[in-house]
C-alpha positions in Angstrom: 8.7 -33.7 4.3 7.8 -32.5 0.8 10.0 -30.5 -1.4 8.7 -26.9 -1.8 11.6 -25.5 -3.9 9.2 -24.9 -6.8 6.5 -23.2 -4.7 4.9 -20.1 -6.2 4.6 -18.3 -2.8 5.5 -18.1 0.8 3.3 -17.2 3.8 4.6 -14.4 6.0 3.9 -13.9 9.7 0.5 -12.4 10.4 0.2 -9.9 13.2 -3.4 -10.7 14.0 -6.5 -12.5 12.7 -8.8 -9.6 13.6 -9.5 -7.3 10.7 -9.8 -4.2 12.9 -6.3 -4.8 14.4 -4.9 -5.3 10.9 -6.3 -1.9 9.9 -4.7 -0.4 13.0 -1.4 -2.0 12.1 -1.7 -0.6 8.6 -2.1 3.0 9.9 0.7 2.6 12.3 3.1 1.3 9.6 1.8 3.9 7.2 2.6 6.7 9.7 6.1 5.3 10.3 6.7 4.9 6.6 5.6 8.4 5.7 7.8 10.0 8.4 10.8 7.9 7.3 10.4 8.6 3.6 9.7 12.3 4.2 12.7 12.9 6.5 15.1 11.0 4.3 13.9 12.8 1.2 14.4 16.1 3.0 18.0 15.2 3.8 18.6 14.1 0.1 17.0 17.3 -1.2 18.9 19.6 1.2 22.2 18.1 0.3 21.5 18.1 -3.5 20.2 21.7 -3.7 22.5 23.6 -1.3 26.1 24.0 -2.7 27.3 24.7 0.8 26.7 21.0 1.6 28.6 19.7 -1.4 31.4 18.4 0.7 32.3 14.7 1.4 30.6 14.4 4.8 27.2 15.4 3.3 27.7 13.5 0.1 28.1 10.3 2.1 25.1 11.3 4.3 23.0 11.6 1.2 24.0 8.1 0.2 23.1 6.9 3.6 19.7 8.5 3.3 19.1 6.8 -0.1 20.0 3.5 1.5 17.7 4.1 4.4 14.9 5.1 2.1 15.4 1.9 0.0 15.6 -0.5 3.0 12.4 0.6 4.6 10.6 0.6 1.2 11.4 -3.1 0.7 9.6 -4.2 3.8 6.8 -1.9 4.9 4.8 -1.4 1.7 4.3 -5.2 1.3 3.4 -5.6 4.9 0.8 -2.7 4.7 -0.7 -4.3 1.5 -1.1 -7.6 3.3 -2.8 -5.8 6.2 -5.3 -4.2 3.9 -5.9 -7.4 1.8 -6.1 -9.6 4.9 -3.4 -11.7 3.3 -0.1 -13.3 4.4 1.3 -14.3 1.0 4.3 -13.1 -0.9 5.3 -14.6 -4.3 8.5 -16.6 -4.7 10.0 -14.0 -7.0 8.9 -11.3 -4.6 10.6 -13.0 -1.7 13.8 -13.3 -3.8 13.6 -9.6 -4.7 13.0 -8.7 -1.0 16.0 -10.7 0.2 18.3 -9.3 -2.5 17.3 -5.6 -1.9 17.4 -5.9 1.9 20.9 -7.4 1.8 22.0 -4.9 -0.8 20.9 -1.9 1.3 22.2 -3.3 4.6 25.6 -4.3 3.1 26.0 -0.9 1.4 24.9 0.8 4.6 27.7 -0.7 6.6 30.2 0.1 3.9 29.0 3.8 3.8 29.3 4.1 7.5 32.8 2.7 7.4 33.7 5.2 4.7 32.2 8.0 6.8 34.4 7.0 9.7 37.4 7.3 7.3 36.2 10.7 6.2 36.1 12.0 9.8 39.5 10.5 10.5 41.1 12.3 7.6 39.3 15.6 8.4 40.4 15.6 12.1 43.7 13.8 12.1 45.1 15.0 8.8 43.3 18.3 8.0 46.0 19.8 5.8 45.8 16.7 3.5 42.0 16.5 3.6 41.2 18.2 0.3 44.0 16.2 -1.5 42.7 12.8 -0.1 39.0 13.3 0.0 38.6 15.0 -3.4 35.5 14.6 -5.5 36.8 11.7 -7.6 37.9 9.8 -4.5 34.5 10.3 -2.8 32.6 9.1 -5.9 34.8 6.0 -6.1 34.3 5.2 -2.3 30.5 5.5 -2.6 30.5 3.5 -5.8 32.6 0.8 -4.2 30.2 0.6 -1.3 27.2 0.1 -3.6 29.1 -2.4 -5.7 30.1 -4.3 -2.6 26.5 -4.3 -1.5 25.4 -5.7 -4.9 28.0 -8.5 -4.8 27.1 -9.3 -1.2 23.4 -9.4 -2.0 24.0 -11.7 -5.0 26.0 -14.1 -2.9 23.4 -14.1 -0.1 20.4 -14.5 -2.4 22.0 -17.3 -4.4 23.0 -19.2 -1.3 19.5 -18.7 0.3 17.4 -19.8 -2.6 19.7 -22.8 -3.5 18.1 -24.4 -0.4 15.4 -27.0 -0.7 12.5 -25.7 1.3 10.2 -28.0 3.2 7.8 -25.3 4.4 6.4 -22.1 3.0 5.6 -20.5 6.3 8.1 -17.7 7.2 8.1 -16.7 10.9 8.6 -13.0 10.1 6.6 -10.2 8.4 9.1 -10.0 5.5 11.5 -12.5 3.9 14.4 -12.6 6.3 17.4 -14.8 5.5 17.8 -16.5 8.9 14.1 -17.4 8.9 14.3 -18.8 5.4 17.3 -20.9 6.4 15.2 -22.5 9.1 12.8 -23.8 6.4 15.6 -26.0 4.9 15.3 -29.8 4.8 18.6 -30.4 3.0 22.3 -30.0 3.8 22.5 -27.0 1.4 21.5 -24.7 4.3 25.2 -25.2 5.4 26.2 -23.1 2.4 24.1 -20.1 3.5 25.1 -20.7 7.1 28.7 -20.4 6.0 27.9 -17.2 4.1 26.2 -15.8 7.3 29.4 -16.6 9.3 31.4 -14.9 6.6 29.1 -11.9 6.7 29.5 -11.7 10.5 33.2 -11.6 10.0 33.0 -8.7 7.5 30.6 -6.7 9.7 32.9 -7.3 12.7 35.8 -6.1 10.6 33.9 -2.9 9.7 33.1 -2.2 13.3 36.7 -2.9 14.5 37.9 -0.5 11.8 35.5 2.2 13.0 36.5 1.7 16.6 40.2 2.0 15.8 39.5 5.0 13.7 37.7 6.8 16.5 40.5 5.9 19.0 42.8 7.8 16.7 40.3 10.7 16.4 39.9 11.0 20.2 43.6 10.9 20.7 44.0 13.8 18.2 41.1 15.7 19.7 42.6 15.4 23.2 45.8 17.0 22.0 44.0 20.1 20.6 44.9 23.2 22.6 41.5 24.9 21.9 38.4 23.8 23.8 36.2 25.3 21.0 38.2 23.2 18.5 37.7 20.0 20.5 33.9 20.7 20.7 33.7 21.4 17.0 35.6 18.2 16.1 33.5 16.0 18.4 30.3 17.6 17.2 31.0 16.4 13.6 31.6 12.8 14.9 28.7 12.5 17.4 25.9 11.9 14.8 28.0 9.2 13.0 28.8 7.5 16.3 25.2 7.6 17.3 24.0 6.0 14.0 26.7 3.3 14.2 25.8 2.5 17.8 22.1 2.4 16.9 22.8 -0.1 14.1 25.1 -2.1 16.3 22.8 -2.5 19.3 19.6 -3.1 17.2 21.5 -5.8 15.2 22.8 -7.4 18.4 19.3 -7.3 19.9 18.0 -9.1 16.8 20.6 -11.8 16.4 22.5 -12.2 19.6 19.8 -14.0 21.6 19.4 -17.3 23.4 18.6 -20.1 20.9 15.4 -21.1 22.7 13.8 -17.7 22.4 12.1 -18.0 19.1 8.5 -16.7 19.7 6.8 -14.9 16.9 6.3 -11.8 19.0 10.0 -11.5 19.8 10.9 -12.0 16.1 8.6 -9.1 15.2 10.0 -6.9 17.9 13.6 -7.7 16.8 12.7 -7.0 13.1 11.2 -3.6 14.0 14.3 -2.8 16.0 16.8 -3.3 13.3 14.8 -2.9 10.1 12.7 0.1 10.9 14.2 2.1 13.7 17.6 3.0 12.0 16.0 4.4 8.8 13.4 6.2 10.9 15.9 7.8 13.3 19.0 8.5 11.2 17.7 11.7 9.6 16.8 13.2 13.0 20.1 12.1 14.5 22.0 13.9 11.7 19.9 17.0 11.6 19.2 17.6 15.3 22.5 19.4 16.1 23.7 20.2 12.6 23.6 23.9 12.0 24.3 23.6 8.2 21.4 21.2 7.6 19.1 23.4 9.8 20.0 26.4 7.8 19.4 24.6 4.5 16.0 23.3 5.8 15.1 26.9 6.7 15.8 27.9 3.2 13.8 25.1 1.8 10.8 25.8 4.0 10.5 29.6 3.3 9.6 31.3 0.1 12.3 33.9 -0.3 16.0 34.4 -0.9 18.8 34.6 1.6 21.8 36.9 2.0 24.8 36.2 4.2 25.8 39.0 6.6 29.4 39.6 7.5 28.7 37.9 10.9 27.6 34.7 9.1 23.9 35.0 10.0 21.3 34.2 7.4 18.5 36.8 6.8 15.3 35.8 5.1 14.0 38.5 2.7 10.4 37.7 2.1 9.0 38.7 -1.2 6.2 41.1 -0.9 
């Protein structure tokens, strides 16, 4: 088998050879991309402009929205361009950049979700110490640490992946995915990246175990609350985060915890859509669906006027004549 380490491009998985179907795929991906970008930008704008949302929970939510926006922008635009150009190619440097950015956003995403679990734990289990622990400086350091961890994690993965000697340029996926690239190896260097993948699995398992333990403490505290209203309010702030973590967990398991023999292209695409597209698409809706503060801010942003707060806490829209 010939050495393709110096190849100038890779060939990605094509959805169809029929031009009409490729155009259809383009419009489907475009619709998904536009909805995802718009919804995440709305979350970012709402948190940035409304000072009522300048609290740790929404600060981390804004970081999560930025990461979701970045992760889907790494994969879908290139796939859509290939659909329009009837092409399957991606340059070697483009593949390197795609792997780096995907791992960066995914790693930082897990770190931010772990930090958000810590935030909910302090808010519910130690409310009197919340402001002292989760002050502005601490939140910035936590978010910065998540991003830095993602950068280091991405550097490690990308270096390990592209140190491999490739004996094929055909990637069985519509973007440059690390496990699919490892399958193209024809040297023992793939063991390095395989070891990194095992290490990554351990880190992710550690994050999930921390989140589970954190929520066990949260639920124990909530059950001791004397007020039913207080219990509902506490759980309502945790439900979106738990839903997002569960979505990420189950889509990741669906993608990677599969029988070894099941390697069809169709299944690879379905798995990739499950874990690479669904979470960024659904996360903004999950966080805004039952969140009164975000709904109120969105109402402000979508109406031309100014708002006054009544003594009962209701928002009145005063339209300008």
